[in-house]
C-alpha positions in Angstrom: -20.8 -2.5 24.7 -19.3 -5.3 22.5 -16.3 -4.9 20.5 -18.5 -4.8 17.3 -20.3 -2.0 18.6 -17.4 0.1 19.6 -16.8 3.3 17.5 -13.5 4.8 16.5 -12.4 8.1 18.2 -12.5 10.8 16.3 -9.8 11.6 13.7 -8.7 8.1 13.4 -10.4 7.8 10.0 -9.3 11.0 8.9 -5.7 10.2 9.7 -5.8 6.6 8.6 -7.1 7.8 4.9 -4.5 10.4 5.0 -1.9 7.9 5.6 -3.2 5.6 2.9 -3.5 8.3 0.2 0.2 9.2 0.8 1.3 5.9 0.2 -0.6 5.4 -2.8 0.8 8.6 -4.3 4.2 7.6 -3.5 3.8 3.9 -4.7 2.3 5.3 -8.0 5.1 7.7 -8.5 7.6 4.8 -7.6 5.7 2.5 -9.8 6.1 5.0 -12.8 10.1 5.2 -12.1 10.3 1.5 -12.0 8.3 0.5 -15.2 8.6 3.7 -17.5 11.7 5.8 -16.8 14.4 5.3 -19.0 16.9 5.6 -15.9 15.4 2.4 -14.2 17.4 0.2 -16.6 16.8 -3.2 -18.7 13.9 -5.3 -17.6 15.3 -8.1 -15.5 13.4 -11.0 -13.5 14.0 -9.1 -10.3 12.8 -5.9 -12.1 9.7 -7.6 -13.0 9.4 -9.0 -9.6 9.9 -5.5 -8.3 7.1 -4.2 -10.6 4.8 -6.9 -9.6 5.1 -6.2 -5.9 4.7 -2.5 -6.3 1.6 -3.2 -8.4 0.0 -5.4 -5.9 0.9 -2.9 -3.2 -1.0 -0.1 -5.1 -4.1 -2.5 -5.5 -4.1 -3.4 -1.8 -3.8 0.2 -0.8 -6.6 1.2 -3.1 -9.0 -1.6 -1.9 -7.9 -0.3 1.7 -8.7 3.5 0.7 -12.1 2.2 -0.5 -12.7 0.1 2.9 -11.5 3.0 4.9 -14.3 5.2 3.3 -17.2 3.0 3.7 -19.3 4.2 6.6 -19.1 0.5 8.3 -15.3 1.3 9.0 -16.3 3.3 12.0 -16.7 0.0 13.9 -13.6 -1.3 15.6 -13.6 -4.8 14.5 -14.1 -3.7 10.8 -11.4 -1.0 11.0 -9.0 -3.7 12.4 -9.6 -5.7 9.3 -8.9 -2.5 7.3 -5.6 -2.1 9.1 -4.5 -5.5 7.9 -5.2 -4.7 4.3 -3.1 -1.6 5.0 -0.3 -3.7 6.6 -0.3 -6.1 3.4 -0.1 -3.1 1.1 2.9 -1.8 3.0 4.6 -5.0 3.2 4.2 -5.5 -0.5 5.7 -1.8 -1.0 8.7 -2.8 1.0 9.2 -6.0 -1.0 9.2 -4.0 -4.2 11.6 -1.6 -2.9 13.6 -4.5 -1.6 13.8 -6.2 -5.0 14.5 -3.0 -6.7 17.5 -2.5 -4.5 18.6 -6.0 -5.3 18.0 -5.7 -8.9 19.9 -2.4 -8.8 23.3 -3.8 -7.5 26.0 -3.9 -10.3 26.8 -7.4 -11.3 
């Protein structure tokens, strides 16, 4: 059996889609805090970078969720590409958090 024909074990996709939806929800709530809440402070260059990273993270995670829900994602080779999109979304989210931490440091 070739790698392209291998099927994922039962439960992998379900767990993965749950993880994606949890991170999308957290990202949306964080994005709301960073961009719309009064406590987030004045807009700075770092604040705009933070909001951009988090916004891109949300888009990447939504794309990942869409890919994960496709029937073709049962194939290991396609699932691995979806995992890369997930990793990209998580990295963007962490970069957004990091930019927010730096932006929050009193000057």
